[in-house]
C-alpha positions as CSV (number, residue, x, y, z in Angstrom):
1,M,131.2,91.0,126.0
2,A,131.9,89.4,122.7
3,F,130.7,86.0,124.0
4,V,127.4,87.6,125.3
5,F,126.9,89.5,122.0
6,G,127.4,86.3,120.0
7,L,125.1,84.3,122.2
8,L,122.4,87.0,121.9
9,L,122.9,87.1,118.1
10,V,122.6,83.3,117.8
11,A,119.5,83.2,120.0
12,S,117.8,86.0,118.0
13,V,118.4,84.3,114.7
14,L,117.2,80.9,115.9
15,I,114.0,82.5,117.4
16,D,113.4,84.4,114.3
17,A,113.9,81.4,112.0
18,F,111.7,79.2,114.3
19,G,108.9,81.8,114.2
20,T,109.2,82.2,110.4
21,I,109.5,78.5,109.4
22,V,108.0,76.3,112.1
23,L,105.6,78.3,114.3
24,P,102.3,79.4,112.8
25,R,101.8,83.1,113.6
26,S,98.9,85.2,114.6
27,V,97.7,88.6,113.3
28,K,99.4,90.4,116.2
29,R,103.0,89.5,116.4
30,P,106.2,90.7,118.1
31,F,109.1,92.3,116.2
32,R,110.8,89.8,113.8
33,L,114.1,90.2,112.0
34,S,112.6,88.5,109.0
35,G,109.6,90.9,109.0
36,A,111.9,93.9,109.2
37,F,114.0,92.4,106.4
38,F,111.1,91.8,104.1
39,Y,109.4,95.1,104.8
40,G,112.6,97.2,104.5
41,G,113.8,95.3,101.4
42,W,110.4,95.8,99.7
43,V,110.3,99.5,100.3
44,L,113.8,99.9,98.7
45,Y,113.0,97.4,95.9
46,K,109.7,99.1,95.1
47,A,111.4,102.5,94.9
48,I,113.9,101.1,92.4
49,A,111.1,99.5,90.4
50,R,109.6,102.9,89.6
51,R,112.1,103.4,86.8
52,P,111.3,100.4,84.5
53,N,107.9,100.5,82.8
54,G,105.4,97.9,81.6
55,R,106.4,94.3,81.3
56,M,109.9,95.0,82.5
57,R,108.6,96.6,85.7
58,N,106.3,93.6,86.4
59,G,109.1,91.2,85.8
60,F,111.4,93.2,88.1
61,L,108.7,93.2,90.9
62,A,108.0,89.5,90.4
63,A,111.6,88.7,91.2
64,Y,111.5,90.2,94.7
65,A,109.8,87.4,96.6
66,P,111.9,84.5,95.5
67,A,115.1,86.6,95.6
68,S,114.4,88.0,99.0
69,L,113.7,84.5,100.4
70,L,117.1,83.3,99.2
71,V,118.8,86.4,100.5
72,L,117.1,85.9,103.9
73,V,118.6,82.4,104.2
74,V,122.0,83.8,103.4
75,V,121.6,86.5,106.1
76,W,120.5,83.9,108.6
77,V,123.6,81.8,107.9
78,V,126.0,84.7,108.0
79,L,124.5,85.9,111.3
80,L,124.6,82.5,112.9
81,S,128.2,82.0,111.7
82,L,129.1,85.4,113.1
83,G,127.4,84.7,116.4
84,F,129.1,81.4,117.0
85,G,132.4,82.8,115.9
86,M,132.0,85.7,118.4
87,M,131.3,83.2,121.2
88,Q,134.5,81.3,120.5
89,W,136.5,84.5,120.1
90,G,135.0,85.9,123.4
91,R,136.3,83.0,125.4
92,E,139.5,82.7,123.4
93,T,139.1,79.1,122.7
94,P,142.5,77.3,122.1
95,L,142.8,76.2,118.5
96,S,144.7,73.3,116.9
97,R,147.0,75.9,115.5
98,P,148.3,77.9,118.4
99,S,149.3,80.8,116.1
100,E,145.7,81.3,115.1
101,T,144.3,81.5,118.7
102,G,142.9,84.9,119.6
103,H,142.4,86.0,116.0
104,L,138.8,86.9,115.1
105,L,139.0,85.9,111.5
106,S,140.2,82.4,112.5
107,Y,137.2,81.9,114.7
108,L,134.9,83.1,112.0
109,Y,136.5,80.7,109.6
110,L,136.1,77.9,112.2
111,S,132.5,78.9,112.7
112,G,131.6,79.0,109.0
113,T,133.1,75.6,108.2
114,T,131.4,74.1,111.3
115,L,128.0,75.6,110.7
116,L,127.9,74.4,107.1
117,T,129.3,71.0,108.2
118,L,132.2,71.2,105.7
119,G,134.5,69.4,108.1
120,Y,137.9,70.5,106.6
121,G,139.7,69.7,109.9
122,D,142.5,72.2,109.3
123,L,141.3,74.4,112.2
124,T,139.6,72.8,115.2
125,P,139.0,73.7,118.9
126,A,141.7,72.3,121.3
127,D,139.7,72.2,124.5
128,S,136.6,70.4,125.7
129,V,134.3,73.4,125.9
130,G,135.3,74.6,122.5
131,R,134.6,71.1,121.0
132,V,131.2,71.0,122.7
133,M,130.4,74.4,121.2
134,A,131.5,73.2,117.8
135,V,129.4,70.1,118.0
136,G,126.4,72.3,119.0
137,E,127.0,74.6,116.1
138,A,127.3,71.7,113.6
139,T,124.0,70.3,115.0
140,T,122.4,73.7,114.6
141,G,123.6,74.1,111.1
142,F,122.4,70.6,110.1
143,I,118.9,71.1,111.5
144,F,118.7,74.7,110.2
145,L,119.6,73.7,106.6
146,A,117.1,70.8,106.8
147,L,114.3,73.1,107.8
148,I,115.2,75.5,105.0
149,V,115.1,72.7,102.4
150,G,111.6,71.7,103.7
151,Y,110.4,75.3,104.0
152,I,110.8,76.5,100.5
153,P,108.6,73.8,98.8
154,V,105.8,74.5,101.4
155,L,105.4,78.0,100.0
156,Y,104.6,76.8,96.5
157,G,101.6,74.7,97.5
158,P,99.4,77.7,98.4
159,F,100.9,79.7,95.5
160,A,99.9,77.0,93.0
161,R,96.4,76.7,94.3
162,R,96.0,80.5,94.2
163,E,97.1,80.6,90.6
164,Q,94.9,77.7,89.5
165,T,91.8,79.3,91.0
166,M,92.7,82.7,89.4
167,L,93.2,81.1,85.9
168,R,89.7,79.5,86.1
169,L,88.3,82.9,86.6
170,D,89.5,84.0,83.1
171,A,86.6,82.4,81.2
172,R,84.2,83.3,84.0
173,A,84.9,87.0,84.5
174,G,87.2,88.0,81.6
175,G,90.9,88.4,81.1
176,E,90.7,91.6,83.2
177,P,88.2,90.2,85.7
178,T,85.3,92.5,86.9
179,G,82.4,91.7,89.1
180,V,79.9,92.9,86.5
181,E,81.3,90.7,83.8
182,L,81.2,87.7,86.2
183,L,77.5,88.3,86.8
184,R,76.8,89.0,83.2
185,R,78.3,85.8,82.0
186,H,76.2,83.8,84.5
187,A,73.0,85.7,83.9
188,E,71.3,82.7,82.3
189,C,72.5,80.2,85.0
190,P,73.0,82.3,88.2
191,E,72.9,79.1,90.3
192,L,76.3,78.2,89.0
193,L,77.6,81.1,91.0
194,V,77.2,79.2,94.2
195,A,79.9,76.7,93.4
196,L,82.2,79.4,92.0
197,L,81.8,81.7,95.1
198,R,82.3,78.7,97.4
199,D,85.6,78.0,95.7
200,W,86.6,81.6,96.3
201,E,85.5,81.4,99.9
202,E,87.8,78.4,100.4
203,L,90.6,80.2,98.6
204,A,90.2,83.3,100.7
205,S,90.4,81.3,103.9
206,A,93.5,79.4,102.6
207,L,95.1,82.7,101.6
208,L,94.4,84.2,105.0
209,E,96.0,81.2,106.8
210,G,98.9,81.1,104.4
211,Y,99.6,84.8,104.4
212,L,99.4,85.0,108.2
213,S,101.9,82.1,108.5
214,Y,104.1,83.1,105.6
215,P,103.7,86.8,104.7
216,I,106.2,86.5,101.9
217,L,103.5,84.7,99.9
218,A,101.7,88.0,99.5
219,Y,104.7,89.4,97.5
220,Y,104.6,86.5,95.0
221,R,103.1,87.9,91.9
222,S,101.0,86.0,89.3
223,Q,102.4,84.3,86.3
224,H,100.4,86.6,84.0
225,D,101.1,90.3,84.0
226,E,97.4,91.4,83.9
227,Q,96.4,89.2,86.8
228,S,97.0,89.3,90.5
229,W,95.4,87.7,93.6
230,L,94.3,91.1,94.9
231,R,92.6,92.1,91.6
232,S,90.8,88.8,91.3
233,T,89.8,88.7,94.9
234,T,88.4,92.3,94.7
235,A,86.5,91.5,91.5
236,V,84.8,88.5,93.2
237,M,84.0,90.8,96.2
238,D,82.5,93.3,93.7
239,A,80.3,90.6,92.4
240,C,79.3,89.6,95.9
241,A,78.5,93.2,96.7
242,L,76.3,93.5,93.6
243,I,74.5,90.3,94.5
244,Q,73.7,91.6,97.9
245,V,72.1,94.9,96.6
246,A,70.5,93.7,93.3
247,S,67.2,91.9,93.0
248,G,66.5,88.6,91.2
249,F,69.0,86.4,92.9
250,S,68.0,83.2,94.8
251,P,68.5,82.9,98.5
252,A,71.2,80.2,97.9
253,V,73.2,82.6,95.7
254,R,72.8,85.5,98.2
255,L,73.8,83.3,101.1
256,Q,77.0,82.1,99.4
257,A,77.8,85.6,98.2
258,H,77.5,86.8,101.8
259,A,79.8,84.1,103.1
260,T,82.4,84.7,100.4
261,F,82.3,88.4,100.9
262,A,82.8,88.0,104.7
263,M,85.8,85.7,104.3
264,A,87.4,87.9,101.6
265,R,86.9,91.0,103.7
266,H,88.5,89.2,106.6
267,L,91.5,88.5,104.4
268,L,91.9,92.1,103.2
269,V,91.5,93.6,106.7
270,D,94.0,91.3,108.4
271,L,96.6,91.8,105.6
272,A,96.2,95.5,105.7
273,Y,97.0,95.3,109.5
274,I,100.0,92.9,108.9
275,F,101.5,95.2,106.2
276,D,100.7,98.3,108.2
277,A,98.6,99.6,105.2
278,P,95.9,101.9,106.7
279,P,92.7,101.9,104.6
280,E,92.3,104.8,102.2
281,G,90.0,105.8,99.4
282,D,87.0,104.2,97.8
283,G,86.9,106.1,94.6
284,R,86.7,103.3,92.1
285,L,83.0,104.0,91.3
286,D,81.5,107.4,90.7
287,D,77.9,108.3,89.7
288,A,78.6,107.9,86.0
289,G,80.2,104.5,86.6
290,Y,77.1,103.5,88.6
291,A,74.9,104.5,85.7
292,R,76.9,102.2,83.4
293,L,76.5,99.4,86.0
294,R,72.7,99.8,85.9
295,D,72.8,99.6,82.1
296,L,74.6,96.3,82.4
297,L,72.6,95.1,85.4
298,P,69.1,96.6,85.4
299,A,68.4,94.7,88.7
300,L,70.5,97.2,90.6
301,P,68.6,99.8,92.7
302,G,68.2,103.3,91.3
303,S,70.2,104.9,94.1
304,P,73.9,104.2,94.4
305,E,73.7,104.4,98.2
306,P,73.0,100.7,99.0
307,L,76.1,99.6,97.0
308,A,78.2,102.5,98.4
309,Q,77.6,101.2,102.0
310,V,78.9,97.8,101.0
311,R,81.8,99.2,99.1
312,H,83.0,101.3,102.0
313,S,83.5,98.2,104.0
314,Y,86.2,96.7,101.8
315,E,87.4,99.0,99.0
316,P,89.6,101.2,101.3
317,F,91.5,98.0,102.4
318,A,91.9,96.8,98.9
319,E,93.2,100.2,97.7
320,A,95.7,100.3,100.6
321,L,97.0,96.8,99.8
322,A,97.3,97.7,96.1
323,R,99.4,100.7,97.0
324,D,101.6,98.9,99.4
325,L,102.2,95.8,97.3
326,A,102.4,97.7,94.0
327,L,99.3,95.8,92.6
328,E,96.1,97.1,90.9
329,T,92.5,96.8,91.9
330,P,90.0,95.9,89.1
331,K,87.6,98.4,87.4
332,W,84.0,98.0,88.2
333,S,83.3,97.6,84.5
334,L,85.3,97.9,81.3
335,Q,84.2,100.5,78.8
336,H,85.7,98.5,75.9
337,H,85.4,94.7,75.6
338,A,88.8,93.0,75.8
339,P,89.4,89.4,74.7
340,D,89.9,86.7,77.3
341,N,93.4,85.4,77.8
342,W,92.5,82.1,76.2
343,Q,91.3,83.9,73.1
344,T,94.7,85.4,72.3
345,S,98.1,84.0,71.3
346,A,101.7,85.3,71.2
347,W,102.0,84.8,67.4
348,D,99.4,87.3,66.2
349,G,97.3,90.2,67.3
350,E,94.0,88.6,66.6
351,H,91.8,86.7,69.0
352,F,89.5,83.7,68.6
């Protein structure tokens, strides 16, 4: 029974590691040890993070993704070592030191040194089957660690691209990006919106592919406390929604706004499904807020209903992800003008 348990444990870990590192995954997926680890760890971590406030809380939450990734690797190694050790113990493999034969701790020590390819040689299998199992474990450990070394840098490519695109939005839509501010700053040259929205369509498709393959990326927070991928994406979707219902935009801008909106909504819907975050609420804009929008964008229709219909298609998913990932969605418009990030510095309270 110990041998069978160890074999099942090793198989489960290898399948989970293969599905997490090597195999691109679909939206619908079977149960994964890594998925349960990330989800359960995040629920506990988020509960603990309620105590700190402000910048300390943001820093605490930002540490979860890289820390949990390292802990997951350690968990995989421990489980693999335990599984191989149980297999050797289950068959009572003769050891080079006869006095150690039959002791579970000895087999776990043998398994750990073999899996990590330490090669001390002070305790080795004394029969052919045990030696074959040891060689197989050493091979598994070598391949496993090589995959881990190659896996971690892969995560930072999509993360870096996401951050670069978000940073460029600062001068386009404000330090706290809003869809209204994005359109207001491009009022004199609305055709420039085509290139910007095309970049966000490409980013949304890249995020969708990256988050489906590596869900841990969604937990990586931005390098700036007031920014997040969800806030920026939702602000761009707000701008696309306004373009669709307002008058005065060219067909090229409307076409690109529709394409960007469709891809971004696809991203939010699939992520809400992955993280089991059912859509909820769409209360970011009331009648008074819509009146302020019309003051800033007179091209909007007099009735809020056209915009409300578009909002209902994506806001509930954005709100659900914000709740689940402890992020924030943007305001539709800011009542007080705030300086952009590039206009401020850490040495004084003034801005350029």
